[in-house]
N, C-alpha and C positions, 0 to 999 in steps of 0.2 A: 612562803613568799620571800623572794630574794630581797635582802636589805639594801637600801640605797647607799651609794658611796658618796659621802659628803666631803671627801678629801679637798676638792678644789674650792668649794664654798668656805670651808673652815680656814683655808689659807688666808682669805680676805678678812674673815672675822678676827682671827688672831692678830693679823697685821694691824687692823684697826685698833685693837686694844693696846698694842705696843705703842702705836703712834700717838696715843693720848699724852704720853710723856714728851714734852717739847724737845727734850735733849736726847731723844733716842738715837738720832742720826750721828751724834757725837760720841756715843758709847764705844769703848774698845770692843773688839770682836768677842772676847770671852764674856764680857758683861752683857752684851747684846744677846748672846745665846742664852745666858741665864735669865734675862728679862723675858725672852720668848718662851722659855720653859715655864716661867711663873704665869704668864698670860695663858699658856695652854692649860695649865692646871685650873686657872680661874674660869676658862671657857668650859671645862669639864663640869665644874660646879654649877655654872649658869645653866647648862643643858639639863642637869638633873631636875631642875624646877621648871624650866621653860619649854623644854622639848624632849619628851621621852624617847622619841625616835633617834635623835642625835645622841642622847645619853647612852642608848643601846649601841649606837655606832662606836662611840668612844670606848665603851667597855669591851667591845670585841676587837679593838686594835691590838695587834701584836707589838712587841717592843720595837721591831724593825720598822713597822709602818708608822708608829708614833714618832720615831727618830726621823723618818723621811719627811713627816709633816713639819717637824721643827726645823730641819735643814732647809726645806723648801721656803718656809717663811723667812729664814735668815737670808737665803739667796735672793728672795724677792725684794728685800730691803737693801742688801749690800751689793748684790750682783745681778745674775741673769735668771733668777727664778728657777723653774724646773730645768731649764737649759743648763744652768750652772752645775746642778747636781748630776745631770747626765754627762756633761763634759768631764767631771771629776772621776767618773767611772773609767778606769784605765783599761778595762776589758773591751770597751766600745771603740771601734776604729772608724766608724762613720755614723753620722746622725742625719736623718732626713725628716724634716718637719713640714708636713703638708697642711698648713692651716693650724689654728690654735688647738684643735682637738684630735689631731692625727700625727703620731710620732713613731717613726721606724728607726731602728738602729741596726748596725752590723756588728756581730760578734763572731770571731773565728770564721769569717767568710760567709756567715749565714745571716739572712735578714729576719728580724722579728719585730712585731708591733708592741709598743709599750702601752700599759693601761693609763699612763699619766697623760694629762692635758693641761694647757694653760687656762687661766681663769676666764680669759676672753680674748677676742681678736685684738682689741685695743691694748691689752696688757702685753701681748706678743709684739705688737708694733713698738711699744715703748722700750722693750728689751732690745729689739733690733736697733732702734735709734741710738740707744746707750752704747752698745759695743761698737757700732759703726763709728760713732763720734769719738770714742776712746782711741780709735786707730787713725783719727785724722781724716775720715771720709764722711760722706753724707749720702743719705738715701731718702727720697721723698717722691711725691707723685710726678714731678718733672724729671727725676732721676731714679727710676724704680728698680734698677738693676745695679748691683755693686759686688765687687770681689774684694775681700779684705781678709783679715786673720785675727784670731784671738791672741791673747798675751802669751799663751803657751806655744804659739806657732801654727796652730791648726788653721787650715785653709777654709774660708767661709765664702759661700755664694748666697746672695739674698735677692729674691725677686718679690716685689710688693704687689698687692692687689691694686687696681683691677687687672693689671697684666696677668697676674696669677689668679685664676678664677677660684681656686680653693681658699684663698686668703694668703697672708704672708708665707713665703716658702723660704726655708733655710736648709742649706746642705753644708755639712761640716765634714771635712776629711782630716783625720788626726794622723800624726806621725809619731813613731816611737821616741820617747824622751831620751833614751840612751843612744839613739842614732843607729842607723843600719850599717852593717859591715858585710863585706863579701863572704866572710866566714859564716855569718848567720844565713845568708842566701844559700850557701852550700848545704848547711844543715836542713834548711827548709826544702831542699831539692830543686831550687830555682835555677841552679847552675852547677856545673861539675868543677872539681878542683883543677882539672887540666885547662878548661876554658877560663877559669878565674886567673890562673897563672899567666895565661896568654894576654888577658885584658890588662893585668898589672903592667906587663911589658909594653903594651900599646900606650897606656897612659904615661908611663915614664919616658917613652920615646917621643911623646908629644904628637901622636896621631890625632887628627880632628875627628871627634866621635859624635854621632847622632844616635839618640835612643828613641825608637819609635814604638808605638803600641796604642791600643784602644783605651777608653776610659776605665780606670781602675786596674790597669794591667801592672802598675807599680813602677812607672817611668821615673817619677821623682825620687822614690825610695831607692831605685837602682842607681840613679845619678848621685845620690848622697853616698851610697856605698862605694861607687867608683871614685868619688872625689878623695877618698882616703888614700889613694895611691899617688896623689899629686905631691911631689917633693915639697917639704915644708919651707924650703929656702926661696920658693917662687912667690911672685906677687900675683894674686888672683882677684879678679873683679866679678862679682855675681850680679846678675840683672834679672829682676822678677816683677811680675804683676803684684803679687803679695809674697813677702819674704817667707820662704818655708824651707829653703836649703839649709842643711846642717853640716857645713864644712868646718871641722874641728881641729884639723892638724896643720892649718896654714896660718901662722901669725900675721903675715902681711896680706890681710884679707880686707877688701872693700865691698860692702853690700849696698846695692842700689835698688830702689823700689819705685815703681811708677806712681803717679798721682792723678786722680781724676780732676776734671774741671770743677771750678767753684760754681756757686749758684748763678753767677753772671756768664757762665760758659767760658771762662778764662782760667789760665794757670795749669792746664793739663800737661803732664810730663809722660811721654809714651816710652815704650821699650826702644823704639827707634831713636828717640832723643838720647836715651841713656847709653845705647851702643855707641853712638857718635861721640858722646862725651867721654866714654870710657877709653877711647883710643888716644885721648890726650893725657891719660893718667898712668902711662907707662905700665900697661898690663903685660904680664907674660902669658897669662891665659885668661880668656873670657868665658864665663859660664852663664848661659842664658837659660833660666828655668824652663821656659817653654816658648817656642816660636809658633805664632798663630797667624801672622798676617804679613803686611808689607815690610816689617822689620827683617824678614828673611834675607832680603838683598843685602842689608847692612851687615848681617851676621856672616853671610858668605864672603863679602868683601873683607871683613876683619880676618877671617880664616885665611884669605888669600894674600894678606899683606903683612905677614910676619908674626901672626898671633897663633902659632901652632899649639896644639894641645887643647884647643877650645872644645867645650862640651855643650850640648843642648838636647832638648827633647821635642817631640812633635807627635800629634795624633796621626795614626795611619794603620792600615790593616795588614801591611807587610813591609818588608824592606824596600821592595820595588815600588810599592804605593807611596812610600815616604818621598821618593824622588818626584813623583807626580804632584804630590802635595806641595813640595818646595817650589816647583815650577809655578803652580797656581798662586802661592803666596807672594812670590816675587812679582808676578804679573799684576797682582792687586795694587802694587805700589809703583810699578813701572810698566804700564801697559804698552809703551812704545818699543820696549826691548824685543829684539828678535828671539824666538824660542831657541834657536841654535846657540846664541850668546848666553842665554840663561843656563842651558844645559852644560855649556862649557864651564861656566862659573861653578856649578854644582859639582861636576866631575873633578874639577881642580881643587875645590875647597874641602869637600867631605871625603875623608879617608875610609871610615868604618861606620857601618850602620848596625846597631844591635836592636833586634826586634823582640818585644816581649808580648805575652798574651796571658789573659786570664782564662783558665781552662774550665770545662764544664763541671768539674768537681770543686770549683772556686780557688784552686791552687794557681799560683802565678809562675810561669815558666819562661826561661829564655829560649825563644824559638829558633833564633838564627843570629849568627855573627857573620857579616858579609863585608867584603872589601869592595870599595868602589873602584873599578878597573880603569875605564877610559871611555871617551866619547867616540863612537864609530858609526858612520852612516846615519848620523842624527840621533842615535840611541845610546844611552848610558849603559854600559855593560857592568854587571856585578859578578863578583867572584866569591861564592859562598865558602866560608872556612869552617863553620860549625853549623849543624842543623839538629833540631830536636826530632828524635825518632821514638814513637811509641812502641812498646814491646808487647809480648803476648799476654802479660798480666793485666793489661789495661781493660777496664770494664766501664760501663756507663757511669758508675758512681765514683770510680777511682782511676785517675790517669797515671799510668806508669810508663817510664821511659827515661831517656837521657839525651843530653846535648852531646852529639858525637862529631868528631873531626871528619870532614868530607874527604880529606886527602888532597885537596887542591892546594898547590903552593901559593904563597903570597906573591903577587905581581909587583908590589912596590915595597920592598924591604929597606928602602934607602934611609928612612928615619931611624930604623933600628941600627943600621950601620953608623949613621952620623952620631947616634947617642952612645955608641960603644956597646950596644946590647947584641952581641953576636950569637947568643944562645937562642935567638928566635928560630934558628934552623931546627931546634928540637921539635917545634910545633909544625914543621913542614911534613913530618912523618905522622901518619895516623897512629 
């Protein structure tokens, strides 16, 4: 007969023993850990006389499982409970909590379900409330959806019940602490050295670049890597829903983050508000983490009014689809604008679209680097410069191929010329 796992129940029992000391919340971390270990030993002794089944459970615990128990009790007092321990695991890149008793994580691009679970739905709710409040946000029945971040910069989305039928839902996207670079993307096979060199020249020459892709395709990671090419002497302003960009080489950096409305429905600061404000802050480049709605018009106008070299990302299935998405987003905030005028704004503002994709083998590839050519007969024309081509070694389980030059010359090399980057002609040849 399979032995019952008392892990979750024992967390509460040990925490109750620790909390009998009125000063336990004031103990330094090392002393609190020692206290927890003492109470764990006490709990083992108690079970020997009161509960043979739990005594057997404790005797079967491995050193690792016992340490996990101690760490989880510590996190439940000081931090985020089981969630804190999961977030500390550097091998995990994404966390998906579907209610208190179902936890999935992503490691090396593969999903797996963890055996861990929270003590109760109420305990999970308390943890959510704690870290959301720590970041200056609020989540409750009247405001059940919130985007925020953890202290390490991890992106967090929360949806509370009853909107979420499973119970409280948390999705956490983690980013590498050391930051992403183009060199690493080359090693991972996401981009080729030739394409990377071309992108460096585009950023230095201050082309306006949009990065498109689906969920999990690596848009923010790619934007972080691309930002390393921004000259350190420039003044850069980043604008995000929740701050997750990691621009490290620019000393004159201003980071702006949106704010939700308070309980009275007032005080909200939107991306649109921040873009408008940033134009008064003498930016040389504006970097918008992601454009999702009516702020697209303000972003395009900023690109068209002397803020060359601006960067942003957006959800789309292709470079061409990104243009349609931009049209829709602009219309959501300016329904009276003629479609022709919107397309003219887009064709004039956006110079380059980089499209990313997450492949069937979970790898992330740069699928296309395309130049926005011009508006002709009411349609925006694109000029593909690089395209990903699969080769003969590709299988169902492993995608093999490379991002290859199309051979199309650039239609608008003027920013290269104005920046004194004349060797762009090297990339006109396949």
